DSSP file (Angstrom, degrees, kcal/mol; ACC not computed):
  #  RESIDUE AA STRUCTURE BP1 BP2  ACC     N-H-->O    O-->H-N    N-H-->O    O-->H-N    TCO  KAPPA ALPHA  PHI   PSI    X-CA   Y-CA   Z-CA
    1    1 A M              0   0    0      0, 0.0     2,-0.3     0, 0.0     0, 0.0   0.000 360.0 360.0 360.0 132.4  149.7  -89.5  -36.6
    2    2 A T        -     0   0    0      1,-0.0     2,-0.4     0, 0.0     0, 0.0  -0.715 360.0-128.5 -99.6 150.9  150.8  -92.9  -35.1
    3    3 A R        -     0   0    0     -2,-0.3     2,-0.2     1,-0.0    -1,-0.0  -0.772  20.1-115.9-100.9 142.2  150.7  -96.1  -37.0
    4    4 A K        -     0   0    0     -2,-0.4     2,-0.6     1,-0.1    -1,-0.0  -0.531  28.4-129.6 -73.9 140.2  149.0  -99.2  -35.7
    5    5 A K        -     0   0    0     -2,-0.2     2,-0.3     1,-0.0    -1,-0.1  -0.762  22.7-134.6 -89.0 128.4  151.6 -102.0  -35.1
    6    6 A S        -     0   0    0     -2,-0.6     2,-0.4     2,-0.0    -1,-0.0  -0.612  24.9-174.0 -82.2 143.1  150.3 -105.1  -36.9
    7    7 A H        -     0   0    0     -2,-0.3     2,-0.3     2,-0.0    -2,-0.0  -0.995  21.3-123.6-140.0 147.2  150.5 -108.3  -34.9
    8    8 A R        -     0   0    0     -2,-0.4     2,-0.7     1,-0.0     3,-0.1  -0.652   9.1-150.9 -90.8 137.6  149.8 -111.8  -35.9
    9    9 A D    >   -     0   0    0     -2,-0.3     3,-1.7     1,-0.1     7,-0.3  -0.839  14.2-177.1-110.8  96.2  147.3 -113.9  -34.1
   10   10 A N  T 3  S+     0   0    0     -2,-0.7    -1,-0.1     1,-0.3     5,-0.1   0.615  77.0  67.2 -66.7  -9.9  148.6 -117.5  -34.6
   11   11 A S  T 3  S+     0   0    0     -3,-0.1    -1,-0.3     4,-0.1    -2,-0.0   0.197  72.9 132.5 -96.1  20.6  145.7 -119.0  -32.8
   12   12 A A  S X  S-     0   0    0     -3,-1.7     3,-2.8     1,-0.1     4,-0.4  -0.347  73.3-110.4 -69.3 152.3  143.4 -117.9  -35.5
   13   13 A P  T 3  S+     0   0    0      0, 0.0    -1,-0.1     0, 0.0    -3,-0.0   0.705 113.6  70.3 -59.4 -16.2  140.9 -120.5  -36.8
   14   14 A G  T 3  S-     0   0    0      2,-0.1    -2,-0.1     1,-0.0    -3,-0.1   0.612 118.2-106.1 -73.7 -11.7  142.8 -120.7  -40.2
   15   15 A G    <   -     0   0    0     -3,-2.8     2,-0.3    -5,-0.1    42,-0.3   0.640  66.7 -52.5 100.8  16.3  145.6 -122.4  -38.4
   16   16 A G  S    S-     0   0    0     -4,-0.4    -2,-0.1    -7,-0.3    -7,-0.1  -0.797  91.2 -13.5 123.3-160.7  148.3 -119.7  -38.1
   17   17 A S     >  -     0   0    0     -2,-0.3     4,-2.1     1,-0.1     5,-0.2  -0.235  65.1-107.0 -77.8 166.7  150.2 -117.3  -40.6
   18   18 A Q  H  > S+     0   0    0      2,-0.2     4,-1.8     1,-0.2     5,-0.1   0.810 122.7  53.0 -64.3 -31.1  150.1 -117.6  -44.2
   19   19 A R  H  > S+     0   0    0      2,-0.2     4,-3.1     1,-0.2     5,-0.3   0.952 108.8  50.8 -70.9 -49.4  153.9 -118.9  -44.2
   20   20 A Q  H  > S+     0   0    0      1,-0.2     4,-2.2     2,-0.2    -2,-0.2   0.897 113.2  45.3 -60.9 -38.4  152.9 -121.6  -41.5
   21   21 A L  H  X S+     0   0    0     -4,-2.1     4,-1.3     2,-0.2    -1,-0.2   0.868 113.9  48.4 -76.2 -30.2  149.9 -122.8  -43.8
   22   22 A R  H  X S+     0   0    0     -4,-1.8     4,-1.8     2,-0.2    -2,-0.2   0.919 115.2  44.7 -72.1 -43.6  152.1 -122.7  -47.0
   23   23 A V  H  X S+     0   0    0     -4,-3.1     4,-2.3     2,-0.2     5,-0.3   0.917 112.1  53.3 -69.6 -43.1  154.9 -124.8  -45.3
   24   24 A G  H  X S+     0   0    0     -4,-2.2     4,-2.0    -5,-0.3    -1,-0.2   0.842 108.4  48.6 -58.7 -35.1  152.4 -127.1  -43.8
   25   25 A E  H  X S+     0   0    0     -4,-1.3     4,-2.2     2,-0.2    -1,-0.2   0.875 109.8  52.6 -77.1 -34.8  150.9 -127.8  -47.1
   26   26 A L  H  X S+     0   0    0     -4,-1.8     4,-1.7     2,-0.2    -2,-0.2   0.893 111.9  44.8 -61.4 -41.1  154.3 -128.4  -48.6
   27   27 A V  H  X S+     0   0    0     -4,-2.3     4,-2.3     2,-0.2    -2,-0.2   0.832 111.0  55.8 -77.4 -28.5  155.2 -130.9  -46.0
   28   28 A R  H  X S+     0   0    0     -4,-2.0     4,-2.6    -5,-0.3    -2,-0.2   0.933 109.3  45.7 -64.8 -39.6  151.8 -132.5  -46.3
   29   29 A H  H  X S+     0   0    0     -4,-2.2     4,-2.3     2,-0.2    -2,-0.2   0.883 113.7  49.3 -69.1 -37.3  152.3 -133.1  -50.0
   30   30 A A  H  X S+     0   0    0     -4,-1.7     4,-2.4     2,-0.2    -2,-0.2   0.932 111.9  48.9 -60.3 -47.6  155.8 -134.4  -49.4
   31   31 A M  H  X S+     0   0    0     -4,-2.3     4,-2.4     1,-0.2     5,-0.2   0.962 112.6  46.8 -57.4 -61.0  154.5 -136.7  -46.8
   32   32 A A  H  X S+     0   0    0     -4,-2.6     4,-2.8     1,-0.2     5,-0.2   0.882 109.8  53.8 -56.4 -44.0  151.7 -138.0  -49.0
   33   33 A E  H  X S+     0   0    0     -4,-2.3     4,-2.3     1,-0.2    -1,-0.2   0.905 107.8  50.5 -61.5 -41.8  154.0 -138.5  -51.9
   34   34 A L  H  X>S+     0   0    0     -4,-2.4     5,-2.0     1,-0.2     4,-0.8   0.925 112.6  46.5 -60.0 -39.9  156.3 -140.7  -49.8
   35   35 A L  H  <5S+     0   0    0     -4,-2.4     3,-0.3     3,-0.2    -2,-0.2   0.888 112.8  49.9 -70.2 -36.9  153.5 -142.8  -48.6
   36   36 A T  H  <5S+     0   0    0     -4,-2.8    -1,-0.2     1,-0.2    -2,-0.2   0.877 110.0  48.9 -70.0 -33.0  152.1 -143.1  -52.1
   37   37 A R  H  <5S-     0   0    0     -4,-2.3    -1,-0.2    -5,-0.2    -2,-0.2   0.608 109.8-124.3 -78.2 -11.5  155.2 -144.1  -53.7
   38   38 A G  T  <5 +     0   0    0     -4,-0.8    -3,-0.2    -3,-0.3    -4,-0.1   0.799  59.9 146.1  73.8  37.0  155.8 -146.7  -51.0
   39   39 A D      < +     0   0    0     -5,-2.0     2,-0.8    -6,-0.2    -4,-0.1   0.637  50.1  82.6 -75.1 -15.8  159.2 -145.4  -49.9
   40   40 A V        -     0   0    0     -6,-0.5     2,-1.3     2,-0.1    -1,-0.0  -0.822  70.0-157.2 -93.8 106.7  158.6 -146.3  -46.3
   41   41 A H        +     0   0    0     -2,-0.8     3,-0.1     4,-0.1    -2,-0.1  -0.718  45.6 125.2 -91.1  88.8  159.5 -150.0  -45.9
   42   42 A D     >  -     0   0    0     -2,-1.3     4,-3.1     1,-0.1     3,-0.3  -0.961  60.0-136.4-144.3 122.8  157.6 -150.9  -42.9
   43   43 A P  H  > S+     0   0    0      0, 0.0     4,-1.4     0, 0.0    -1,-0.1   0.902 106.0  51.1 -50.3 -47.1  155.0 -153.9  -43.0
   44   44 A V  H  4 S+     0   0    0      1,-0.2    35,-0.1     2,-0.2    34,-0.0   0.874 115.8  39.3 -65.6 -38.8  152.4 -151.9  -41.0
   45   45 A I  H >4 S+     0   0    0     -3,-0.3     3,-1.3     1,-0.2    -1,-0.2   0.856 113.9  54.8 -77.4 -35.5  152.6 -148.8  -43.4
   46   46 A E  H 3< S+     0   0    0     -4,-3.1    -2,-0.2     1,-0.2    -1,-0.2   0.760 105.3  55.5 -64.2 -24.3  152.9 -150.9  -46.4
   47   47 A G  T 3< S+     0   0    0     -4,-1.4     2,-0.3    -5,-0.3    -1,-0.2   0.326 105.2  57.4 -89.4   3.9  149.6 -152.7  -45.3
   48   48 A H  S <  S-     0   0    0     -3,-1.3     2,-0.6    -5,-0.1    27,-0.0  -0.966  73.7-129.1-137.9 152.0  147.4 -149.6  -45.1
   49   49 A L        -     0   0    0     -2,-0.3    22,-2.4    22,-0.1     2,-0.4  -0.911  36.9-160.2 -93.1 125.6  146.3 -146.7  -47.3
   50   50 A I  E     -A   70   0A   0     -2,-0.6     2,-0.4    20,-0.2   -15,-0.0  -0.907   8.4-154.0-120.3 131.8  147.1 -143.6  -45.2
   51   51 A T  E     -A   69   0A   0     18,-2.2    18,-2.0    -2,-0.4    -2,-0.0  -0.844   3.0-159.7-106.3 147.0  145.6 -140.3  -45.7
   52   52 A V  E     +     0   0A   0     -2,-0.4    16,-0.2    16,-0.2   -20,-0.1  -0.781  20.7 166.1-119.9  82.1  147.4 -137.1  -44.6
   53   53 A P  E     +     0   0A   0      0, 0.0     2,-0.3     0, 0.0    -1,-0.1   0.744  60.6  12.9 -79.7 -22.1  144.6 -134.6  -44.4
   54   54 A E  E     -A   67   0A   0     13,-0.9    13,-2.6   -26,-0.1     2,-0.4  -0.997  47.0-166.1-155.8 147.3  146.5 -131.8  -42.5
   55   55 A V  E     -A   66   0A   0     -2,-0.3     2,-0.4    11,-0.2    11,-0.2  -0.986  15.6-162.7-129.1 121.9  150.0 -130.6  -41.4
   56   56 A R  E     -A   65   0A   0      9,-2.3     9,-3.9    -2,-0.4     2,-0.4  -0.926   8.3-155.9-108.3 132.5  150.2 -127.9  -38.7
   57   57 A M  E     -A   64   0A   0     -2,-0.4     7,-0.2   -42,-0.3   -33,-0.1  -0.860  16.9-117.8-106.6 144.9  153.4 -126.1  -38.3
   58   58 A S    >   -     0   0    0      5,-2.3     3,-2.2    -2,-0.4     5,-0.1  -0.355  39.8-100.5 -70.5 159.5  154.7 -124.3  -35.2
   59   59 A P  T 3  S+     0   0    0      0, 0.0    -1,-0.1     0, 0.0   -39,-0.1   0.780 123.8  50.0 -57.7 -30.1  155.3 -120.5  -35.6
   60   60 A D  T 3  S-     0   0    0    -40,-0.0    -2,-0.1     1,-0.0    -3,-0.0   0.434 108.5-123.7 -89.5   5.0  159.0 -121.0  -36.0
   61   61 A L  S <  S+     0   0    0     -3,-2.2    41,-0.1     2,-0.2     3,-0.1   0.631  82.0 111.9  76.4  15.9  158.5 -123.7  -38.6
   62   62 A R        +     0   0    0      1,-0.1    43,-3.5    42,-0.1     2,-0.4   0.583  68.6  50.2 -97.0 -14.1  160.6 -126.1  -36.6
   63   63 A L  E     - b   0 105A   0     41,-0.2    -5,-2.3    -5,-0.1     2,-0.5  -0.984  61.7-168.0-130.9 129.6  157.9 -128.5  -35.6
   64   64 A A  E     -Ab  57 106A   0     41,-3.0    43,-2.2    -2,-0.4     2,-0.7  -0.960   7.4-159.2-115.9 124.0  155.4 -130.2  -38.0
   65   65 A T  E     -Ab  56 107A   0     -9,-3.9    -9,-2.3    -2,-0.5     2,-0.5  -0.893  14.1-157.8-108.1 119.7  152.6 -132.0  -36.5
   66   66 A V  E     -Ab  55 108A   0     41,-3.2    43,-2.2    -2,-0.7     2,-0.6  -0.767   2.6-151.4 -95.0 124.2  151.3 -134.5  -39.2
   67   67 A Y  E     +Ab  54 109A   0    -13,-2.6   -13,-0.9    -2,-0.5     2,-0.3  -0.855  22.4 180.0 -94.1 123.7  147.7 -135.7  -38.9
   68   68 A V  E     - b   0 110A   0     41,-3.1    43,-1.9    -2,-0.6   -16,-0.2  -0.908  18.9-176.0-126.7 152.2  147.1 -139.1  -40.3
   69   69 A M  E     -A   51   0A   0    -18,-2.0   -18,-2.2    -2,-0.3     3,-0.1  -0.877  19.6-140.7-150.0 116.3  144.3 -141.5  -40.8
   70   70 A P  E >   -A   50   0A   0      0, 0.0     3,-2.8     0, 0.0   -20,-0.2  -0.299  51.7 -72.5 -67.0 157.6  144.5 -145.0  -42.2
   71   71 A L  G >  S+     0   0    0    -22,-2.4     3,-1.2     1,-0.3   -22,-0.1  -0.288 119.9   0.5 -56.4 126.4  141.6 -146.1  -44.5
   72   72 A A  G 3  S-     0   0    0      1,-0.2    -1,-0.3    -3,-0.1     3,-0.1   0.611 117.4 -84.5  63.7  13.0  138.5 -146.7  -42.3
   73   73 A G  G X  S+     0   0    0     -3,-2.8     3,-1.0     1,-0.2     2,-0.3   0.666  80.1 162.9  74.9   5.7  140.4 -145.8  -39.2
   74   74 A R  T <   -     0   0    0     -3,-1.2    -1,-0.2     1,-0.3     5,-0.1  -0.482  65.3  -9.7 -74.7 122.8  141.7 -149.3  -39.1
   75   75 A D  T 3> S+     0   0    0     -2,-0.3     4,-1.8    -3,-0.1    -1,-0.3   0.867  79.7 161.0  65.9  36.7  144.8 -149.9  -36.8
   76   76 A A  H <>  +     0   0    0     -3,-1.0     4,-2.3     1,-0.2     5,-0.2   0.907  69.9  49.5 -65.1 -42.0  145.2 -146.2  -36.4
   77   77 A E  H  > S+     0   0    0      1,-0.2     4,-2.5     2,-0.2    -1,-0.2   0.919 111.5  50.4 -64.4 -39.9  147.5 -146.5  -33.3
   78   78 A A  H  > S+     0   0    0      1,-0.2     4,-1.5     2,-0.2    -1,-0.2   0.836 110.8  49.6 -62.0 -32.9  149.7 -149.2  -35.1
   79   79 A V  H  X S+     0   0    0     -4,-1.8     4,-2.2     2,-0.2     5,-0.2   0.934 111.0  48.0 -72.8 -45.2  150.1 -146.9  -38.1
   80   80 A V  H  X S+     0   0    0     -4,-2.3     4,-2.2     1,-0.2    -2,-0.2   0.900 113.1  49.6 -64.7 -42.9  151.0 -143.9  -35.9
   81   81 A A  H  X S+     0   0    0     -4,-2.5     4,-1.5     1,-0.2    -1,-0.2   0.844 110.7  48.3 -65.9 -35.2  153.6 -146.1  -34.0
   82   82 A A  H  X S+     0   0    0     -4,-1.5     4,-1.1     2,-0.2    -2,-0.2   0.880 110.6  52.9 -75.5 -31.9  155.1 -147.4  -37.3
   83   83 A L  H  < S+     0   0    0     -4,-2.2    -2,-0.2     1,-0.2    -1,-0.2   0.865 110.0  49.2 -64.9 -39.9  155.3 -143.7  -38.5
   84   84 A E  H >< S+     0   0    0     -4,-2.2     3,-0.9     1,-0.2     4,-0.2   0.834 104.3  55.3 -66.4 -29.9  157.1 -142.8  -35.4
   85   85 A R  H 3< S+     0   0    0     -4,-1.5     3,-0.2     1,-0.2    -1,-0.2   0.793 115.5  41.8 -74.7 -28.7  159.5 -145.6  -35.7
   86   86 A N  T 3X S+     0   0    0     -4,-1.1     4,-2.4     1,-0.2     5,-0.2   0.174  78.9 113.4 -98.0  16.7  160.4 -144.2  -39.3
   87   87 A K  H <> S+     0   0    0     -3,-0.9     4,-2.6     1,-0.2     5,-0.2   0.859  71.2  56.5 -64.6 -34.3  160.5 -140.5  -38.4
   88   88 A K  H  > S+     0   0    0     -4,-0.2     4,-2.0    -3,-0.2    -1,-0.2   0.945 111.4  42.4 -58.7 -49.3  164.2 -140.1  -39.0
   89   89 A F  H  > S+     0   0    0      1,-0.2     4,-2.6     2,-0.2     5,-0.2   0.919 116.8  47.6 -70.2 -40.1  163.9 -141.4  -42.5
   90   90 A L  H  X S+     0   0    0     -4,-2.4     4,-2.1     2,-0.2    -2,-0.2   0.871 109.0  53.7 -70.1 -32.8  160.7 -139.4  -43.2
   91   91 A R  H  X S+     0   0    0     -4,-2.6     4,-2.7    -5,-0.2    -1,-0.2   0.936 110.8  46.6 -65.7 -45.6  162.2 -136.3  -41.8
   92   92 A T  H  X S+     0   0    0     -4,-2.0     4,-2.0    -5,-0.2    -2,-0.2   0.939 112.7  49.9 -56.3 -52.3  165.3 -136.6  -44.1
   93   93 A E  H  X S+     0   0    0     -4,-2.6     4,-1.6     1,-0.2    -1,-0.2   0.884 111.3  48.8 -65.1 -37.5  163.1 -137.3  -47.1
   94   94 A I  H  X S+     0   0    0     -4,-2.1     4,-2.6    -5,-0.2     3,-0.3   0.956 107.5  54.6 -57.3 -51.0  160.9 -134.2  -46.3
   95   95 A A  H  < S+     0   0    0     -4,-2.7     5,-0.3     1,-0.3    -2,-0.2   0.911 109.5  48.6 -52.5 -43.6  163.9 -132.0  -45.9
   96   96 A H  H  < S+     0   0    0     -4,-2.0    -1,-0.3     1,-0.2    -2,-0.2   0.839 111.4  49.5 -69.0 -30.7  165.0 -133.1  -49.4
   97   97 A A  H  < S+     0   0    0     -4,-1.6     2,-0.3    -3,-0.3    -2,-0.2   0.812 112.8  45.3 -83.5 -27.3  161.7 -132.4  -50.9
   98   98 A I  S  < S-     0   0    0     -4,-2.6     2,-0.8    -5,-0.1   -75,-0.0  -0.863  79.0-130.2-111.7 154.7  161.1 -128.9  -49.5
   99   99 A N        +     0   0    0     -2,-0.3     2,-0.3     4,-0.0    -3,-0.1  -0.865  47.8 145.3-108.9 100.9  163.7 -126.1  -49.4
  100  100 A L        -     0   0    0     -2,-0.8    -2,-0.0    -5,-0.3   -39,-0.0  -0.963  58.2-120.4-132.1 151.0  163.7 -124.8  -45.8
  101  101 A K  S    S+     0   0    0     -2,-0.3     2,-0.4     1,-0.1    -1,-0.1   0.909 103.6  21.3 -62.2 -37.0  166.5 -123.4  -43.7
  102  102 A F  S    S-     0   0    0    -41,-0.1    -1,-0.1    -3,-0.1     0, 0.0  -0.941  84.5-118.5-124.3 150.9  165.9 -126.1  -41.1
  103  103 A A        -     0   0    0     -2,-0.4     2,-0.1     1,-0.0   -11,-0.1  -0.796  40.3-121.1 -80.2 122.1  164.1 -129.5  -41.5
  104  104 A P        -     0   0    0      0, 0.0   -41,-0.2     0, 0.0   -42,-0.1  -0.400  19.7-116.2 -64.8 136.1  161.2 -129.4  -39.2
  105  105 A D  E     -b   63   0A   0    -43,-3.5   -41,-3.0    -2,-0.1     2,-0.4  -0.478  37.5-142.9 -61.8 148.8  160.9 -132.1  -36.5
  106  106 A I  E     +b   64   0A   0    -43,-0.2     2,-0.3    -2,-0.1   -41,-0.2  -0.937  24.0 178.0-123.0 146.2  157.9 -134.2  -37.1
  107  107 A R  E     -b   65   0A   0    -43,-2.2   -41,-3.2    -2,-0.4     2,-0.4  -0.970  19.9-138.7-138.1 155.2  155.2 -135.9  -34.8
  108  108 A F  E     +b   66   0A   0     -2,-0.3     2,-0.3   -43,-0.2   -41,-0.2  -0.875  19.5 177.3-122.0 149.2  152.2 -137.8  -35.9
  109  109 A R  E     -b   67   0A   0    -43,-2.2   -41,-3.1    -2,-0.4     2,-0.4  -0.969  36.4-103.1-147.8 154.4  148.8 -137.7  -34.5
  110  110 A I  E     -b   68   0A   0     -2,-0.3     2,-0.8   -43,-0.2   -41,-0.2  -0.669  36.7-121.2 -79.5 131.1  145.6 -139.5  -35.4
  111  111 A D        -     0   0    0    -43,-1.9     3,-0.5    -2,-0.4     4,-0.3  -0.680  28.9-175.8 -79.6 108.6  143.2 -137.1  -37.3
  112  112 A E     >  +     0   0    0     -2,-0.8     4,-2.5     1,-0.2     5,-0.2   0.475  60.9  93.0 -84.0  -2.8  140.0 -137.1  -35.1
  113  113 A R  H  > S+     0   0    0      1,-0.2     4,-3.4     2,-0.2     5,-0.2   0.909  81.0  54.8 -58.5 -44.4  138.0 -135.0  -37.5
  114  114 A F  H  > S+     0   0    0     -3,-0.5     4,-2.0     1,-0.2    -1,-0.2   0.920 110.5  45.3 -57.4 -46.4  136.5 -138.0  -39.2
  115  115 A A  H  > S+     0   0    0     -4,-0.3     4,-2.2     2,-0.2    -1,-0.2   0.875 113.1  49.4 -62.5 -41.2  135.2 -139.4  -36.0
  116  116 A E  H  X S+     0   0    0     -4,-2.5     4,-1.6     1,-0.2    -2,-0.2   0.870 109.8  51.5 -76.2 -28.5  133.9 -136.2  -34.8
  117  117 A A  H  X S+     0   0    0     -4,-3.4     4,-2.3     2,-0.2    -2,-0.2   0.900 110.4  49.7 -65.9 -38.3  132.1 -135.6  -38.2
  118  118 A E  H  X S+     0   0    0     -4,-2.0     4,-2.4    -5,-0.2    -2,-0.2   0.881 109.0  51.7 -68.5 -38.6  130.5 -139.0  -37.9
  119  119 A R  H  X S+     0   0    0     -4,-2.2     4,-1.7     2,-0.2    -1,-0.2   0.829 111.3  47.6 -68.8 -31.8  129.3 -138.3  -34.4
  120  120 A I  H  X S+     0   0    0     -4,-1.6     4,-3.1     2,-0.2    -2,-0.2   0.926 111.2  50.1 -67.5 -45.6  127.7 -135.1  -35.5
  121  121 A D  H  X S+     0   0    0     -4,-2.3     4,-1.6     1,-0.2    -2,-0.2   0.916 110.5  49.7 -65.2 -39.0  126.1 -136.7  -38.4
  122  122 A K  H  < S+     0   0    0     -4,-2.4     4,-0.3     2,-0.2     3,-0.3   0.931 111.9  50.2 -67.7 -41.0  124.7 -139.5  -36.1
  123  123 A L  H >< S+     0   0    0     -4,-1.7     3,-1.9     1,-0.2     6,-0.4   0.949 107.6  53.2 -53.7 -50.7  123.4 -136.7  -33.7
  124  124 A L  H 3< S+     0   0    0     -4,-3.1    -1,-0.2     1,-0.3    -2,-0.2   0.746 110.1  46.7 -66.0 -25.5  121.8 -134.9  -36.5
  125  125 A R  T 3< S+     0   0    0     -4,-1.6    -1,-0.3    -3,-0.3    -2,-0.2   0.313  85.2 120.3 -97.3  12.0  119.9 -138.1  -37.7
  126  126 A S  S <> S-     0   0    0     -3,-1.9     4,-2.1    -4,-0.3     5,-0.2  -0.313  74.9-120.2 -64.1 155.6  118.8 -138.9  -34.2
  127  127 A P  H  > S+     0   0    0      0, 0.0     4,-2.2     0, 0.0     5,-0.2   0.835 112.1  57.4 -68.4 -28.9  115.0 -139.1  -33.6
  128  128 A E  H  > S+     0   0    0      2,-0.2     4,-2.2     1,-0.2     3,-0.3   0.993 111.0  43.1 -64.7 -54.4  115.1 -136.2  -30.9
  129  129 A V  H  > S+     0   0    0     -6,-0.4     4,-2.7     1,-0.3    -1,-0.2   0.867 112.8  52.2 -56.4 -44.5  116.8 -133.8  -33.5
  130  130 A K  H  X S+     0   0    0     -4,-2.1     4,-1.9     1,-0.2    -1,-0.3   0.887 109.8  49.9 -62.0 -40.2  114.3 -134.9  -36.3
  131  131 A R  H  X S+     0   0    0     -4,-2.2     4,-1.9    -3,-0.3    -2,-0.2   0.874 111.4  48.6 -65.9 -38.4  111.4 -134.2  -33.9
  132  132 A D  H  X S+     0   0    0     -4,-2.2     4,-1.5     1,-0.2    -2,-0.2   0.932 111.4  49.7 -65.0 -46.2  112.8 -130.8  -33.1
  133  133 A L  H  X S+     0   0    0     -4,-2.7     4,-2.0     1,-0.2    -2,-0.2   0.837 110.2  49.3 -60.7 -40.0  113.3 -130.1  -36.7
  134  134 A D  H  X S+     0   0    0     -4,-1.9     4,-1.6     1,-0.2    -1,-0.2   0.871 107.3  56.1 -67.0 -36.4  109.7 -131.1  -37.6
  135  135 A R  H  X S+     0   0    0     -4,-1.9     4,-0.7     1,-0.2    -2,-0.2   0.834 106.5  49.3 -69.0 -30.0  108.4 -129.0  -34.9
  136  136 A E  H >< S+     0   0    0     -4,-1.5     3,-0.8     1,-0.2    -1,-0.2   0.905 109.0  53.8 -76.0 -35.6  110.1 -125.9  -36.4
  137  137 A D  H 3< S+     0   0    0     -4,-2.0    -2,-0.2     1,-0.2    -1,-0.2   0.860 106.3  53.1 -58.7 -34.4  108.7 -126.7  -39.9
  138  138 A D  H 3<        0   0    0     -4,-1.6    -1,-0.2     1,-0.3    -2,-0.2   0.700 360.0 360.0 -73.9 -20.2  105.3 -126.8  -38.5
  139  139 A A    <<        0   0    0     -3,-0.8    -1,-0.3    -4,-0.7    -2,-0.2   0.427 360.0 360.0 -78.0 360.0  105.6 -123.4  -36.9
């Protein structure tokens, strides 16, 4: 009787392996804590409330993609640029906060999910969709 070899599908909708998800969550908490405490001394970052909704880790845990969104999406590009300028400091602080063999390199991206959710919500409230839904209710 042969045994099936297990293999991980890192392209799964959940965002990767259990370890990737766990480490991503640790990085997200460390990053959010740094921003909340005001440890990053940059006028752009200090002038915004920044949400860190997700961190995705590469399979080897050496790269962390940090998705950020300033409150109301205001000056998102400037906030990402400021975070990039302070990347070295942030990476060092994250490395101290979490216990990994290697400190992951970090990169910052704007979280587009809020805009996408708003777009879908707007579509669902459009007259065409309401008309189609009313037609289904009548049937």
